N, C-alpha and C positions, 0 to 999 in steps of 0.2 A: 261453984268453984270449978275451974277448968280441970278435967280429970286426966289430961295428957293425950287424949285421942278425940279427934273430931270425926263424927260419923256423917254419912251421906246417904241419900236415898238411892243412888245409882249402884249397880252391881260392878264394883271395880274389879272383883275377882274374874268376872267374865272378860273384861277388857284386857287384863294381864294375860289370861289364857289365850285370847285371840292373838296378842303380840307374840307369845311364845310359839304358837302354832305357825306364825309367819316367819319367825327368825331363828328358832332353835335349830333348824337344819344347818345353819352356819357353823354350829358347834360339832356337827357330825364329822366323821373321818371316812371318806373325803367329804368336805362340806357341800351342802346343797345350795345352789345359787338362789338369789332373790332378784326380783325385777328392778329395773332402774328406778322406778317410782318408789318402791319399798326401800331401796338403798338411800334415796334422797331423804325420805322420812326418817330413816334410822340416823343419818347424820344430823338432821335437824333436832331430833330428840336428844342426841348426845350433847349438842351445843347448848340446848336449853337447860341441861343438868350440869353444865360446865365441865363436860368430859371432852377429851381430845378425840375429835372425829377424823383426824388425819392418820388413821391406822387401818389395818385390814378390817373388813366388816365383822369377822368373828371376834376380834378383840374388842371392838366397839360394843357389840351386842353383849358379850360376856359381862362387861362392866355395867352397861345400862341395865341389863337384866337383874343384876345384884341390887342396884339402886331401886328399881321398880318393885322388886320383891320385898325389900325392906320396908318401903313406904306403904305398900299395900297391906302389910301386916305389922303395924308399929308395935304390937304387943311383944313381938319377938326381940325387940331391942328396947329395953327400958330406959327411961330418962334418968341419967345418973347425976343430974343436978348441974352438970357443967354446961352452962348456956353461953353461946358465943356472945361476946360483948361488942356492941357497935355504938357509935355516938347516937344521941337522940335524933330521931327522924320524925317528920310529919308524914304519916301514912294514911292514905285513903283506903277504906274498906268498902268493897262492892260485892255483896253476897246476899242472895235472895232467901236464904234460910235464916230466920231470926235467931235461932239458937246458936248456929254456927257463927253468925256475925257477932253475937254477944260474947261467945267464947274467944273469938279472935281479938276483940277489943280488950278483953281481960288480959290475954297473953301479951299484947303489945304495950298496954299501959304498965303492966308489971315489969316489963323490960325497959321502961323509961321513955317509950315513944309517945308522941302525940297522935291522936286519931281524928281524922276527918271522916265523918259519917257515923254509922254505916248507911249505905244506900242500897236499895233494891232496884231502883229505876235508873237505867243508864243516862237518861236525859238529865235527871237531877244531879247525878255524879258529874257529868260533863259541865253543867252550869256551876257547880261548886268549885270545880277546878279553876275557873276563872276568877274566883273570889278568895281562894286560899292558896298559900304557898304549900305545895305538896312535893315531898321528896320521892315518894314511891306509892304506887297504887296496887293493892291486892285485889284482883278482879276474877270473879268466877266466870269461866268461859260460857257456861250454859245458864243463863238467867231465865229460868222457866217463867213464861208469861209476862216477862218484863222487857224483853229485847235481847240484843246480841252483845255479849261481852267482848267479842272480837272487834266489833265496830267501835265500841267504847274505847278499847285499848288503842285502836288506831287514832281516834280523836285525841285521847290524852297525850299520845306520843307526838303526833304530827302538829297539833294545835298548840299544846302547852308544854311540850318537851318533858313530859312526866314519864319516867320509866315504869313499866308494868310487870308485875309478877302474876302469872296465871295460877288460879286455884282450880284444879280439875281432876276428875277421874278419867277423862277422855284424853289420854296421852296422844293419840293419833291426831285429834283436832288441835291440840297444842303444838304438835310438830308441824302441822300444815301452816301454822301462823307463828312459827318460831321467831321470825324477824321482828315481830312486834313485842316480844317479851324478853325481859332480862333474865327471868328464871321461871321455873314451874314447881309448884308444890302439889304433889299427887294426893287426892283424897282416897281414903281417910288419912289424916295426918296428925302428928302429935305436936306438942309445944316446941320441942327441939327442932323438928323439921322446918317449922315456919321461921324460927329465929336463925337457924343455920343457913337457910336459903337467903335471908336478908343479909347475913354477914358475908356470904359468898358474893352477893351482888355488890356490896360495898367494896369488898377486897378486889374484885375484878374491875372496878371503876364504872360499873354499870349504874350505880347509884352514888351521887355525890353526897358525902357525909359532911 
């Protein structure tokens, strides 16, 4: 039974600490500036979490930092049972961790969605996209030993028109490829994180329900 939190082998705490070291200076008085490249990545991360990036960098980072901190420590916010409701979707799962893939499938099926997969091999997922009607693909960016989740996301979007939601602890990598993704769910994540991200993607029009 899915216990509310999906774990991962990566050290997401270190990734969040790196981002804080890079951007927390924006919250100082007076604020410390960031490079043009870092600002571009900040805006991309904001958009992928459906935050308004057309604001001063300090405001963008303040809100993004809160989102990242909550998702990096899902135990701080318990699931109160209020799950966002969306119409049933056909969702592809591409995740190289078998336990996480099984948990994801359980979450999606319990929420009324159909599941295509799960797949570990991007080539198999890409082939399946040509055989099945898929409304949304949940794709792990780092498919260790199996290929590139970013390349798969590009194929799904450009060839089949399938919107992609990245699953990752590597926020910076997701930001660099933000144009390929409708949303990002940061590992480790809980049941509500996944379903809330799907609901936001549907509400924003990124996924056709």
